[in-house]
C-alpha positions, 0 to 999 in steps of 0.5 A: 500500500502506498504512503498516500493510500495509507494516509487516506485510510488512517484519516478516514475514521477521523473524517467520519467522526468529524462529519458525525460531530457536525451533524449533531451541531445546531445551525448556529453552532455550525455557522460560528464554526464556518465563520471561523474557517471550518469548511466541513461545518459549511458543508453541513449547512449546505447539506441541510439547507440547499434543497429548501433554498432551491425550492424557495428560489424555484417558487419565486422564479418559476424557472428551473435553470434560474433557480439552480443558478441563484441557489448556487449564488446564494451559497457562494454569498453565504460562504463569503458572509457567514462570519457576519451571522450574529445569531440575533435571528434564526439561521434559516431566516437569515439564510432565506433573507440572503436568498430572497434578496438574490432573487429580487436582485435577479428580477431587477436586473432582468426587468431593469426596474425595481418592483416597489412595495407600497407602505399602506398597512392594510390588514389582509384577509385569510386566504385559506384557514387550515385546522387550528386557524392558521392561514395556509395555501388553498387546496387548489390544483398545484399547477394552476397555483404555480401558473398564477404565482408566475403572473404575480409581480415579484414583490407580491410573489415574494411576500405570498411565498414567504408568509403563506407557503414558508410560514414566516410571520410578517415581522420576519418577512419584513426583515427579509425584504427590508420593508415595514411589517405593514407593507408585508401585510398590504402586499400579501392582501393584494397578492391574495386578491390577485390570486383569487381573481386568477384562480376564481374558477378553481376556488369556486369548484 
């Protein structure tokens, strides 16, 4: 057995132990370790969160190739900024804010304009009440909903996805989007109204 092969075999149990230790850590602990230069900790964060970040990007862009590219950009940006995470919010909230900002930046570049958020504080009506009274996405044909979401302005779409699909509170959505909580409520109200119009035939059925 060559020297290089022997070294790899000896290191393998240590690698397994390090991976197992990373898997037991919380996101906050992993973020602190990654911020200190621990690549394995960052890899564990990627393993845990890549799929959900991709799903969020896909819902917002409605385009597989764009979602894949943006997801890659999000984690490159995360690698650069991981040391800035201070644990003042949940790691997933902080990461999703990076993802949402990257998607909105993509929209601004693509359209050459910013989709503005209004500042009125209208209280939204529940779009659908699930058991326990929690607002949830309506039970309509998934493809119809995806098509309708694609027709919403990016700002409306972002708020609807973050609140009604991802389950964030308005205060969390506002922090992600850099707007007031009242703006998030107003945008959600308008997004739901637009979706009701687009999905009217389905909802009546």
